[in-house]
A tleap script that builds the chain and sets N, CA, C and O, in Angstrom:
source leaprc.protein.ff14SB
mol = sequence {
  NMET ALA GLU GLN ASN ARG VAL ILE GLU PRO
  HIE ASN VAL ALA THR ASP ALA TRP SER LYS
  ASN TRP LEU VAL PRO ILE VAL LEU LEU MET
  LEU ARG GLU TRP SER SER TYR GLY TYR GLU
  LEU MET GLU LYS MET ALA THR PHE GLY LEU
  ALA ALA MET ASN PRO GLY THR PHE TYR ARG
  THR LEU ARG GLN MET GLU LYS ASN GLY LEU
  VAL HIE SER ARG TRP GLU THR SER GLU GLY
  ARG PRO ALA ARG ARG ILE TYR SER LEU THR
  GLU ALA GLY GLU ALA TYR LEU LYS PHE TRP
  ALA ARG SER GLN ASP HIE TYR GLN LYS MET
  MET ASP THR PHE PHE ARG LEU TYR THR GLY
  ARG SER PRO GLN LYS ASP ASN GLN ASP CGLN
}
set mol.1.N position { 77.249 67.300 68.637 }
set mol.1.CA position { 75.748 67.729 68.222 }
set mol.1.C position { 75.402 69.394 68.907 }
set mol.1.O position { 75.140 70.089 67.925 }
set mol.2.N position { 75.359 69.793 69.499 }
set mol.2.CA position { 75.141 70.569 69.327 }
set mol.2.C position { 74.837 71.767 69.033 }
set mol.2.O position { 73.911 72.575 69.109 }
set mol.3.N position { 76.434 71.588 68.486 }
set mol.3.CA position { 77.780 72.888 67.755 }
set mol.3.C position { 77.348 72.665 66.322 }
set mol.3.O position { 77.755 73.447 65.463 }
set mol.4.N position { 76.352 71.400 65.915 }
set mol.4.CA position { 76.325 71.171 64.243 }
set mol.4.C position { 74.433 72.125 64.108 }
set mol.4.O position { 74.143 72.801 63.121 }
set mol.5.N position { 73.467 71.924 65.299 }
set mol.5.CA position { 72.205 72.776 65.589 }
set mol.5.C position { 72.567 74.334 65.284 }
set mol.5.O position { 71.878 75.032 64.540 }
set mol.6.N position { 73.701 74.776 65.932 }
set mol.6.CA position { 73.314 76.073 66.808 }
set mol.6.C position { 73.390 76.922 64.705 }
set mol.6.O position { 73.924 76.874 63.596 }
set mol.7.N position { 72.421 77.528 65.535 }
set mol.7.CA position { 71.786 79.157 64.855 }
set mol.7.C position { 73.196 79.883 63.794 }
set mol.7.O position { 74.193 79.591 64.453 }
set mol.8.N position { 73.593 80.516 62.748 }
set mol.8.CA position { 74.895 81.651 62.857 }
set mol.8.C position { 73.512 82.526 61.631 }
set mol.8.O position { 73.154 82.406 60.459 }
set mol.9.N position { 73.086 83.527 63.053 }
set mol.9.CA position { 73.628 84.952 61.979 }
set mol.9.C position { 73.747 85.341 61.167 }
set mol.9.O position { 74.920 85.049 60.936 }
set mol.10.N position { 73.292 86.079 60.078 }
set mol.10.CA position { 74.752 85.940 57.720 }
set mol.10.C position { 74.647 87.124 58.561 }
set mol.10.O position { 73.659 87.558 59.154 }
set mol.11.N position { 76.387 87.777 58.484 }
set mol.11.CA position { 76.515 89.164 58.544 }
set mol.11.C position { 75.489 90.343 57.230 }
set mol.11.O position { 75.954 90.498 56.101 }
set mol.12.N position { 74.741 90.727 57.461 }
set mol.12.CA position { 73.812 92.062 57.199 }
set mol.12.C position { 74.982 92.926 56.525 }
set mol.12.O position { 75.761 93.746 57.012 }
set mol.13.N position { 74.752 92.247 54.718 }
set mol.13.CA position { 76.061 94.020 54.766 }
set mol.13.C position { 75.170 95.901 54.074 }
set mol.13.O position { 75.577 97.060 53.994 }
set mol.14.N position { 73.827 95.162 53.732 }
set mol.14.CA position { 73.094 96.235 53.571 }
set mol.14.C position { 72.730 96.802 54.614 }
set mol.14.O position { 72.837 98.028 54.601 }
set mol.15.N position { 72.136 96.101 55.972 }
set mol.15.CA position { 71.676 96.587 57.111 }
set mol.15.C position { 72.431 97.081 57.960 }
set mol.15.O position { 72.187 97.625 59.037 }
set mol.16.N position { 73.723 96.792 57.230 }
set mol.16.CA position { 75.004 98.045 58.242 }
set mol.16.C position { 75.448 98.876 57.272 }
set mol.16.O position { 76.359 99.652 57.557 }
set mol.17.N position { 74.880 98.867 55.928 }
set mol.17.CA position { 75.662 99.562 55.284 }
set mol.17.C position { 73.597 100.894 55.405 }
set mol.17.O position { 73.115 102.022 55.308 }
set mol.18.N position { 73.506 100.399 55.495 }
set mol.18.CA position { 72.470 101.287 55.995 }
set mol.18.C position { 72.217 102.107 57.147 }
set mol.18.O position { 71.583 103.161 57.091 }
set mol.19.N position { 73.141 101.201 59.084 }
set mol.19.CA position { 72.975 101.703 59.307 }
set mol.19.C position { 73.998 103.366 59.575 }
set mol.19.O position { 73.469 104.261 60.234 }
set mol.20.N position { 75.528 103.578 58.941 }
set mol.20.CA position { 76.322 103.677 58.434 }
set mol.20.C position { 76.078 104.251 58.555 }
set mol.20.O position { 76.436 104.901 59.536 }
set mol.21.N position { 74.763 104.876 57.287 }
set mol.21.CA position { 74.337 106.120 56.584 }
set mol.21.C position { 73.326 107.400 57.339 }
set mol.21.O position { 73.074 108.578 57.089 }
set mol.22.N position { 72.853 106.175 58.621 }
set mol.22.CA position { 72.334 107.144 59.290 }
set mol.22.C position { 72.610 107.438 59.925 }
set mol.22.O position { 71.720 108.129 60.420 }
set mol.23.N position { 74.326 107.472 61.095 }
set mol.23.CA position { 74.263 107.373 62.261 }
set mol.23.C position { 74.726 108.353 62.624 }
set mol.23.O position { 74.969 108.653 63.793 }
set mol.24.N position { 75.021 109.358 61.104 }
set mol.24.CA position { 75.204 110.412 61.860 }
set mol.24.C position { 74.366 111.781 61.904 }
set mol.24.O position { 74.854 112.758 62.473 }
set mol.25.N position { 72.654 111.866 61.084 }
set mol.25.CA position { 72.068 112.395 60.921 }
set mol.25.C position { 70.802 112.499 61.909 }
set mol.25.O position { 69.817 113.211 62.105 }
set mol.26.N position { 71.850 110.602 62.737 }
set mol.26.CA position { 70.106 110.179 64.490 }
set mol.26.C position { 71.302 111.006 65.587 }
set mol.26.O position { 71.052 112.051 66.189 }
set mol.27.N position { 72.174 110.503 65.633 }
set mol.27.CA position { 73.525 111.481 66.778 }
set mol.27.C position { 73.305 112.709 66.453 }
set mol.27.O position { 73.807 113.444 67.303 }
set mol.28.N position { 72.367 113.760 64.941 }
set mol.28.CA position { 72.532 114.970 64.559 }
set mol.28.C position { 70.905 115.612 65.237 }
set mol.28.O position { 70.587 116.801 65.214 }
set mol.29.N position { 70.085 114.521 65.786 }
set mol.29.CA position { 68.866 114.372 66.062 }
set mol.29.C position { 68.842 115.051 66.967 }
set mol.29.O position { 68.560 116.221 67.229 }
set mol.30.N position { 69.502 113.335 67.929 }
set mol.30.CA position { 69.591 113.553 69.042 }
set mol.30.C position { 70.545 114.631 70.211 }
set mol.30.O position { 70.101 115.114 71.252 }
set mol.31.N position { 71.623 114.757 69.776 }
set mol.31.CA position { 71.501 115.983 70.324 }
set mol.31.C position { 70.829 117.360 70.036 }
set mol.31.O position { 70.739 118.044 71.056 }
set mol.32.N position { 70.448 117.809 69.168 }
set mol.32.CA position { 69.408 118.486 69.053 }
set mol.32.C position { 68.484 118.675 69.960 }
set mol.32.O position { 68.093 119.842 69.974 }
set mol.33.N position { 68.079 118.120 70.576 }
set mol.33.CA position { 67.219 117.650 71.183 }
set mol.33.C position { 67.452 117.711 72.228 }
set mol.33.O position { 66.565 118.305 72.840 }
set mol.34.N position { 68.992 117.079 73.391 }
set mol.34.CA position { 69.666 116.560 74.410 }
set mol.34.C position { 70.959 116.472 74.612 }
set mol.34.O position { 71.318 115.393 74.139 }
set mol.35.N position { 72.089 117.188 75.189 }
set mol.35.CA position { 73.274 117.342 74.858 }
set mol.35.C position { 73.652 115.874 75.760 }
set mol.35.O position { 73.304 115.581 76.904 }
set mol.36.N position { 74.296 115.277 75.008 }
set mol.36.CA position { 74.868 114.228 75.625 }
set mol.36.C position { 76.401 113.161 75.473 }
set mol.36.O position { 76.899 112.679 74.455 }
set mol.37.N position { 76.716 113.089 76.497 }
set mol.37.CA position { 77.951 111.373 76.469 }
set mol.37.C position { 77.754 110.862 75.875 }
set mol.37.O position { 76.569 110.719 75.575 }
set mol.38.N position { 78.985 110.015 75.075 }
set mol.38.CA position { 78.580 109.274 73.855 }
set mol.38.C position { 78.230 107.795 73.934 }
set mol.38.O position { 78.206 107.027 72.972 }
set mol.39.N position { 77.852 107.372 75.723 }
set mol.39.CA position { 77.642 106.358 75.826 }
set mol.39.C position { 75.980 106.181 75.747 }
set mol.39.O position { 75.458 105.413 74.939 }
set mol.40.N position { 75.170 107.052 76.759 }
set mol.40.CA position { 74.597 107.237 76.486 }
set mol.40.C position { 73.311 106.907 74.811 }
set mol.40.O position { 72.318 106.180 74.789 }
set mol.41.N position { 73.994 107.910 73.460 }
set mol.41.CA position { 74.249 107.729 72.573 }
set mol.41.C position { 74.241 107.069 71.469 }
set mol.41.O position { 73.991 107.360 70.300 }
set mol.42.N position { 74.565 106.095 72.038 }
set mol.42.CA position { 74.517 105.348 71.446 }
set mol.42.C position { 73.602 103.570 71.610 }
set mol.42.O position { 73.329 102.621 70.875 }
set mol.43.N position { 73.356 104.124 73.587 }
set mol.43.CA position { 72.727 102.625 74.162 }
set mol.43.C position { 70.689 103.299 72.782 }
set mol.43.O position { 69.879 102.632 72.138 }
set mol.44.N position { 70.841 104.806 73.043 }
set mol.44.CA position { 70.177 105.264 72.267 }
set mol.44.C position { 69.557 104.970 70.994 }
set mol.44.O position { 68.343 104.806 70.876 }
set mol.45.N position { 70.592 104.884 69.806 }
set mol.45.CA position { 70.533 104.625 68.495 }
set mol.45.C position { 69.288 103.187 68.657 }
set mol.45.O position { 68.525 102.919 67.728 }
set mol.46.N position { 69.293 102.407 69.973 }
set mol.46.CA position { 68.783 101.126 69.516 }
set mol.46.C position { 66.737 101.718 68.815 }
set mol.46.O position { 65.960 101.142 68.054 }
set mol.47.N position { 66.655 102.721 69.391 }
set mol.47.CA position { 65.409 103.671 69.335 }
set mol.47.C position { 64.795 103.142 68.178 }
set mol.47.O position { 63.869 102.396 67.859 }
set mol.48.N position { 65.911 104.006 67.557 }
set mol.48.CA position { 65.559 103.880 65.619 }
set mol.48.C position { 65.664 103.442 64.759 }
set mol.48.O position { 65.785 103.822 63.594 }
set mol.49.N position { 65.597 101.656 65.730 }
set mol.49.CA position { 65.786 101.301 65.431 }
set mol.49.C position { 66.979 99.970 64.213 }
set mol.49.O position { 66.917 99.012 63.442 }
set mol.50.N position { 68.442 101.495 65.287 }
set mol.50.CA position { 70.008 100.263 64.335 }
set mol.50.C position { 70.044 99.874 65.316 }
set mol.50.O position { 69.562 100.170 66.409 }
set mol.51.N position { 70.888 98.879 64.785 }
set mol.51.CA position { 71.488 96.735 65.618 }
set mol.51.C position { 72.944 98.175 66.046 }
set mol.51.O position { 73.234 99.289 65.609 }
set mol.52.N position { 73.510 97.152 67.210 }
set mol.52.CA position { 73.959 98.055 68.277 }
set mol.52.C position { 75.614 97.396 67.223 }
set mol.52.O position { 75.917 96.450 66.496 }
set mol.53.N position { 76.098 98.358 67.660 }
set mol.53.CA position { 77.171 98.778 66.719 }
set mol.53.C position { 79.071 98.943 67.971 }
set mol.53.O position { 79.446 99.147 69.126 }
set mol.54.N position { 79.562 98.673 66.634 }
set mol.54.CA position { 80.339 98.731 67.751 }
set mol.54.C position { 81.325 100.624 67.878 }
set mol.54.O position { 81.590 101.636 67.229 }
set mol.55.N position { 81.538 99.774 69.609 }
set mol.55.CA position { 81.564 101.250 69.944 }
set mol.55.C position { 82.634 101.660 69.851 }
set mol.55.O position { 82.592 102.800 69.388 }
set mol.56.N position { 83.784 101.276 70.085 }
set mol.56.CA position { 84.836 101.738 68.469 }
set mol.56.C position { 84.859 102.948 67.344 }
set mol.56.O position { 85.475 104.007 67.224 }
set mol.57.N position { 84.104 102.404 66.767 }
set mol.57.CA position { 83.123 102.790 65.520 }
set mol.57.C position { 82.154 103.755 64.995 }
set mol.57.O position { 81.919 104.243 63.889 }
set mol.58.N position { 81.469 103.904 66.682 }
set mol.58.CA position { 81.048 104.739 66.811 }
set mol.58.C position { 81.033 105.981 67.480 }
set mol.58.O position { 80.251 106.931 67.515 }
set mol.59.N position { 82.330 105.653 68.105 }
set mol.59.CA position { 83.459 106.833 68.930 }
set mol.59.C position { 83.896 107.482 68.432 }
set mol.59.O position { 83.882 108.696 68.630 }
set mol.60.N position { 84.759 106.556 67.125 }
set mol.60.CA position { 85.710 107.397 66.207 }
set mol.60.C position { 84.721 108.575 65.438 }
set mol.60.O position { 84.805 109.801 65.367 }
set mol.61.N position { 83.952 107.789 65.015 }
set mol.61.CA position { 82.444 108.516 64.572 }
set mol.61.C position { 81.901 109.566 64.479 }
set mol.61.O position { 81.402 110.182 63.538 }
set mol.62.N position { 82.100 109.873 66.199 }
set mol.62.CA position { 81.695 111.249 67.028 }
set mol.62.C position { 82.762 112.622 66.444 }
set mol.62.O position { 82.595 113.637 65.768 }
set mol.63.N position { 83.838 111.993 67.112 }
set mol.63.CA position { 85.266 112.237 66.677 }
set mol.63.C position { 85.455 112.994 65.423 }
set mol.63.O position { 85.810 114.168 65.534 }
set mol.64.N position { 85.274 112.503 64.260 }
set mol.64.CA position { 85.532 112.486 63.494 }
set mol.64.C position { 84.329 113.482 63.043 }
set mol.64.O position { 84.693 114.433 62.352 }
set mol.65.N position { 82.604 113.365 63.417 }
set mol.65.CA position { 81.920 114.742 63.637 }
set mol.65.C position { 82.640 116.168 64.008 }
set mol.65.O position { 82.715 117.164 63.287 }
set mol.66.N position { 83.136 115.989 65.307 }
set mol.66.CA position { 83.863 116.821 66.032 }
set mol.66.C position { 84.192 117.544 64.961 }
set mol.66.O position { 83.432 118.363 64.446 }
set mol.67.N position { 85.248 117.307 64.595 }
set mol.67.CA position { 86.221 117.145 63.282 }
set mol.67.C position { 85.928 118.745 61.892 }
set mol.67.O position { 86.492 119.794 61.582 }
set mol.68.N position { 84.511 117.824 61.433 }
set mol.68.CA position { 83.105 118.797 60.247 }
set mol.68.C position { 83.128 119.361 62.221 }
set mol.68.O position { 82.343 118.700 62.902 }
set mol.69.N position { 83.874 120.361 62.937 }
set mol.69.CA position { 82.562 120.873 62.933 }
set mol.69.C position { 81.122 120.760 63.410 }
set mol.69.O position { 80.726 121.412 64.376 }
set mol.70.N position { 80.189 119.764 62.594 }
set mol.70.CA position { 78.664 119.127 63.886 }
set mol.70.C position { 78.534 119.220 64.631 }
set mol.70.O position { 77.588 119.806 65.158 }
set mol.71.N position { 79.586 118.590 65.210 }
set mol.71.CA position { 79.336 118.645 66.617 }
set mol.71.C position { 80.310 119.499 68.313 }
set mol.71.O position { 81.098 120.445 68.291 }
set mol.72.N position { 80.131 119.203 68.770 }
set mol.72.CA position { 81.376 120.185 70.032 }
set mol.72.C position { 81.148 119.050 70.372 }
set mol.72.O position { 80.596 118.018 69.988 }
set mol.73.N position { 82.252 119.891 72.007 }
set mol.73.CA position { 82.204 118.544 72.935 }
set mol.73.C position { 83.175 119.054 74.110 }
set mol.73.O position { 84.246 119.574 73.799 }
set mol.74.N position { 82.814 118.912 75.430 }
set mol.74.CA position { 83.837 119.998 76.128 }
set mol.74.C position { 83.439 118.290 77.656 }
set mol.74.O position { 82.552 117.438 77.605 }
set mol.75.N position { 84.626 118.502 78.806 }
set mol.75.CA position { 84.239 117.626 79.740 }
set mol.75.C position { 83.922 118.437 80.481 }
set mol.75.O position { 84.206 119.598 80.775 }
set mol.76.N position { 82.744 117.037 80.998 }
set mol.76.CA position { 82.290 116.793 81.871 }
set mol.76.C position { 82.879 116.487 83.436 }
set mol.76.O position { 83.806 115.695 83.266 }
set mol.77.N position { 82.747 116.760 84.821 }
set mol.77.CA position { 83.344 116.949 85.506 }
set mol.77.C position { 82.553 116.365 87.100 }
set mol.77.O position { 81.972 117.184 87.812 }
set mol.78.N position { 82.642 114.861 87.496 }
set mol.78.CA position { 81.529 115.093 88.481 }
set mol.78.C position { 82.138 114.184 89.535 }
set mol.78.O position { 82.965 113.322 89.237 }
set mol.79.N position { 81.621 114.441 91.034 }
set mol.79.CA position { 82.832 114.083 92.051 }
set mol.79.C position { 81.993 112.302 91.875 }
set mol.79.O position { 81.011 111.794 91.335 }
set mol.80.N position { 82.863 112.012 92.510 }
set mol.80.CA position { 82.470 110.198 92.661 }
set mol.80.C position { 81.735 109.884 90.971 }
set mol.80.O position { 80.549 109.604 90.797 }
set mol.81.N position { 82.585 109.993 90.070 }
set mol.81.CA position { 82.573 109.911 88.522 }
set mol.81.C position { 83.334 109.530 88.005 }
set mol.81.O position { 83.742 108.615 88.722 }
set mol.82.N position { 84.196 109.582 86.746 }
set mol.82.CA position { 84.571 109.809 86.222 }
set mol.82.C position { 84.444 110.880 85.271 }
set mol.82.O position { 83.456 110.568 84.607 }
set mol.83.N position { 84.875 111.924 84.853 }
set mol.83.CA position { 85.190 112.651 83.215 }
set mol.83.C position { 84.600 111.738 82.110 }
set mol.83.O position { 85.053 110.672 81.692 }
set mol.84.N position { 83.265 112.537 81.661 }
set mol.84.CA position { 83.351 112.304 80.623 }
set mol.84.C position { 82.739 113.004 79.809 }
set mol.84.O position { 81.949 113.683 80.464 }
set mol.85.N position { 82.619 113.304 78.390 }
set mol.85.CA position { 82.948 114.043 76.893 }
set mol.85.C position { 81.656 114.152 76.933 }
set mol.85.O position { 80.897 113.190 77.047 }
set mol.86.N position { 81.352 115.184 76.854 }
set mol.86.CA position { 79.803 115.973 77.018 }
set mol.86.C position { 79.479 116.070 75.533 }
set mol.86.O position { 80.443 116.613 74.993 }
set mol.87.N position { 78.801 115.861 74.893 }
set mol.87.CA position { 78.456 116.716 73.268 }
set mol.87.C position { 77.669 117.230 73.205 }
set mol.87.O position { 76.812 117.035 74.067 }
set mol.88.N position { 77.367 118.450 71.923 }
set mol.88.CA position { 76.304 119.240 71.593 }
set mol.88.C position { 76.849 119.180 70.474 }
set mol.88.O position { 77.964 118.755 70.172 }
set mol.89.N position { 75.127 120.112 69.142 }
set mol.89.CA position { 74.889 119.807 68.592 }
set mol.89.C position { 75.634 121.759 68.059 }
set mol.89.O position { 76.165 122.651 68.720 }
set mol.90.N position { 75.331 121.641 66.863 }
set mol.90.CA position { 76.816 122.837 66.459 }
set mol.90.C position { 75.247 123.678 65.319 }
set mol.90.O position { 74.116 123.338 64.972 }
set mol.91.N position { 76.298 125.043 65.115 }
set mol.91.CA position { 75.224 125.571 63.768 }
set mol.91.C position { 75.050 124.920 63.100 }
set mol.91.O position { 73.874 124.650 62.853 }
set mol.92.N position { 76.085 124.280 62.411 }
set mol.92.CA position { 77.132 123.108 61.723 }
set mol.92.C position { 76.294 122.632 61.320 }
set mol.92.O position { 75.590 122.877 60.340 }
set mol.93.N position { 76.277 121.258 62.667 }
set mol.93.CA position { 75.661 120.665 62.010 }
set mol.93.C position { 73.698 120.678 62.481 }
set mol.93.O position { 73.164 119.625 62.830 }
set mol.94.N position { 73.244 121.425 62.435 }
set mol.94.CA position { 72.035 121.549 62.675 }
set mol.94.C position { 71.578 121.752 61.005 }
set mol.94.O position { 70.596 121.120 60.616 }
set mol.95.N position { 72.312 122.639 60.051 }
set mol.95.CA position { 72.762 123.243 58.306 }
set mol.95.C position { 72.523 121.463 58.620 }
set mol.95.O position { 71.485 120.802 58.660 }
set mol.96.N position { 74.019 121.053 58.819 }
set mol.96.CA position { 73.493 119.169 58.105 }
set mol.96.C position { 72.065 118.695 57.784 }
set mol.96.O position { 71.375 118.561 56.774 }
set mol.97.N position { 71.934 118.496 59.161 }
set mol.97.CA position { 70.839 118.229 59.921 }
set mol.97.C position { 69.060 117.785 58.847 }
set mol.97.O position { 68.343 116.801 58.667 }
set mol.98.N position { 69.124 119.745 58.276 }
set mol.98.CA position { 67.787 120.272 58.646 }
set mol.98.C position { 68.187 119.326 56.582 }
set mol.98.O position { 67.536 118.373 56.154 }
set mol.99.N position { 69.790 120.281 55.524 }
set mol.99.CA position { 70.286 119.747 54.435 }
set mol.99.C position { 69.589 117.878 54.364 }
set mol.99.O position { 68.636 117.495 53.686 }
set mol.100.N position { 70.264 117.231 55.090 }
set mol.100.CA position { 69.573 115.493 55.143 }
set mol.100.C position { 68.096 115.671 55.828 }
set mol.100.O position { 67.825 114.676 56.501 }
set mol.101.N position { 67.361 116.382 55.837 }
set mol.101.CA position { 66.483 116.023 56.539 }
set mol.101.C position { 64.961 116.362 54.459 }
set mol.101.O position { 64.045 115.612 54.122 }
set mol.102.N position { 65.419 117.658 53.744 }
set mol.102.CA position { 64.977 117.906 53.263 }
set mol.102.C position { 64.830 116.994 51.713 }
set mol.102.O position { 64.010 117.068 50.798 }
set mol.103.N position { 66.651 115.699 52.054 }
set mol.103.CA position { 66.881 115.767 51.303 }
set mol.103.C position { 65.358 114.452 51.263 }
set mol.103.O position { 64.456 114.331 50.434 }
set mol.104.N position { 65.715 113.514 52.796 }
set mol.104.CA position { 65.216 112.432 52.335 }
set mol.104.C position { 63.679 111.882 52.804 }
set mol.104.O position { 63.025 110.963 53.297 }
set mol.105.N position { 63.675 113.435 52.138 }
set mol.105.CA position { 61.772 114.173 52.397 }
set mol.105.C position { 61.401 113.452 50.805 }
set mol.105.O position { 60.683 112.526 50.428 }
set mol.106.N position { 62.652 114.796 49.901 }
set mol.106.CA position { 62.543 113.977 48.254 }
set mol.106.C position { 62.446 112.148 48.205 }
set mol.106.O position { 61.526 111.498 47.708 }
set mol.107.N position { 63.550 111.670 48.804 }
set mol.107.CA position { 63.611 111.071 48.856 }
set mol.107.C position { 62.130 109.730 48.669 }
set mol.107.O position { 61.782 108.966 47.769 }
set mol.108.N position { 61.628 110.048 50.080 }
set mol.108.CA position { 60.678 109.169 50.307 }
set mol.108.C position { 59.676 109.686 49.605 }
set mol.108.O position { 58.788 108.890 49.297 }
set mol.109.N position { 59.547 110.939 49.218 }
set mol.109.CA position { 57.943 110.541 47.667 }
set mol.109.C position { 59.066 109.934 46.392 }
set mol.109.O position { 58.504 109.404 45.433 }
set mol.110.N position { 60.151 109.979 46.369 }
set mol.110.CA position { 60.691 109.682 45.015 }
set mol.110.C position { 59.412 107.648 45.667 }
set mol.110.O position { 58.527 106.921 45.216 }
set mol.111.N position { 60.372 107.802 46.995 }
set mol.111.CA position { 59.756 106.001 47.286 }
set mol.111.C position { 58.010 105.597 47.019 }
set mol.111.O position { 57.521 104.587 46.512 }
set mol.112.N position { 57.308 106.900 47.618 }
set mol.112.CA position { 55.986 106.401 47.824 }
set mol.112.C position { 55.326 106.430 46.630 }
set mol.112.O position { 54.108 106.252 46.640 }
set mol.113.N position { 56.280 106.748 44.930 }
set mol.113.CA position { 55.342 107.078 43.508 }
set mol.113.C position { 55.995 105.636 43.023 }
set mol.113.O position { 55.630 105.310 41.893 }
set mol.114.N position { 56.922 104.691 43.700 }
set mol.114.CA position { 57.933 103.381 43.742 }
set mol.114.C position { 56.488 102.853 44.310 }
set mol.114.O position { 55.774 103.171 43.359 }
set mol.115.N position { 56.026 102.532 44.815 }
set mol.115.CA position { 55.476 101.669 45.593 }
set mol.115.C position { 53.657 102.030 45.147 }
set mol.115.O position { 52.670 101.299 45.224 }
set mol.116.N position { 53.783 103.256 44.748 }
set mol.116.CA position { 52.194 103.233 44.444 }
set mol.116.C position { 52.511 102.069 42.770 }
set mol.116.O position { 52.265 100.867 42.866 }
set mol.117.N position { 53.059 102.673 41.370 }
set mol.117.CA position { 53.080 102.088 40.788 }
set mol.117.C position { 53.236 100.226 40.503 }
set mol.117.O position { 52.803 99.413 39.686 }
set mol.118.N position { 54.154 100.211 41.770 }
set mol.118.CA position { 54.600 98.757 41.530 }
set mol.118.C position { 53.511 97.610 42.388 }
set mol.118.O position { 53.510 96.405 42.135 }
set mol.119.N position { 52.738 98.169 43.286 }
set mol.119.CA position { 51.452 98.147 43.812 }
set mol.119.C position { 49.508 98.438 42.789 }
set mol.119.O position { 48.326 98.489 43.126 }
set mol.120.N position { 50.282 98.540 41.554 }
set mol.120.CA position { 49.520 98.632 40.892 }
set mol.120.C position { 48.300 100.392 40.277 }
set mol.120.O position { 47.851 100.883 39.240 }
set mol.121.N position { 48.315 100.689 41.934 }
set mol.121.CA position { 48.222 102.205 41.873 }
set mol.121.C position { 48.610 102.981 41.659 }
set mol.121.O position { 49.679 103.258 42.202 }
set mol.122.N position { 47.709 104.356 40.226 }
set mol.122.CA position { 48.327 105.207 39.494 }
set mol.122.C position { 48.899 106.384 40.501 }
set mol.122.O position { 47.879 106.799 41.050 }
set mol.123.N position { 49.707 106.918 40.871 }
set mol.123.CA position { 49.521 107.967 41.205 }
set mol.123.C position { 48.337 109.485 41.077 }
set mol.123.O position { 47.973 110.223 41.992 }
set mol.124.N position { 48.030 109.534 39.816 }
set mol.124.CA position { 46.945 110.257 39.665 }
set mol.124.C position { 46.125 109.791 40.452 }
set mol.124.O position { 46.304 110.518 41.429 }
set mol.125.N position { 45.189 108.947 40.777 }
set mol.125.CA position { 44.015 108.247 41.456 }
set mol.125.C position { 43.944 108.693 42.797 }
set mol.125.O position { 42.938 109.039 43.417 }
set mol.126.N position { 45.892 108.617 43.431 }
set mol.126.CA position { 46.060 108.759 45.097 }
set mol.126.C position { 45.810 110.324 44.827 }
set mol.126.O position { 45.349 111.092 45.671 }
set mol.127.N position { 46.168 110.665 43.576 }
set mol.127.CA position { 45.855 112.333 44.397 }
set mol.127.C position { 44.155 112.956 43.831 }
set mol.127.O position { 43.843 114.145 43.894 }
set mol.128.N position { 43.260 111.881 43.317 }
set mol.128.CA position { 41.313 112.450 43.066 }
set mol.128.C position { 41.660 112.534 44.476 }
set mol.128.O position { 41.708 113.557 45.160 }
set mol.129.N position { 42.034 110.627 45.034 }
set mol.129.CA position { 41.722 110.433 45.377 }
set mol.129.C position { 41.531 111.711 47.160 }
set mol.129.O position { 40.721 111.603 48.081 }
set mol.130.N position { 42.122 112.258 47.051 }
set mol.130.CA position { 42.918 113.605 48.430 }
set mol.130.C position { 41.352 114.141 48.592 }
set mol.130.O position { 41.092 115.060 49.368 }
savepdb mol mol.pdb
quit
């Protein structure tokens, strides 16, 4: 009986696609602030509202970002702990992040206009109020 009452969370394709589209720019943003290793980056993704993701997918994405020249990695070795790969942002990664932010700014303006029209407020009236 308990098996029948179990709630099964649906697989949300839209959320998964959104998360994958935002993965690269969010990792680049985090690396702009501090160099880090993969596990720490993956843990901090939740700060941005991204659902937990498959670690294999996350690490493949980091390796692809390195192949594309967006990030650089080096091995850090310390006594008493296993070696770990530390990632840092490259100039190309900084340029990509800047481009992404500009395109999102444009997208946000389009969305603001859409919701003003959707809610019945005219863009002209909003401009007069400012």
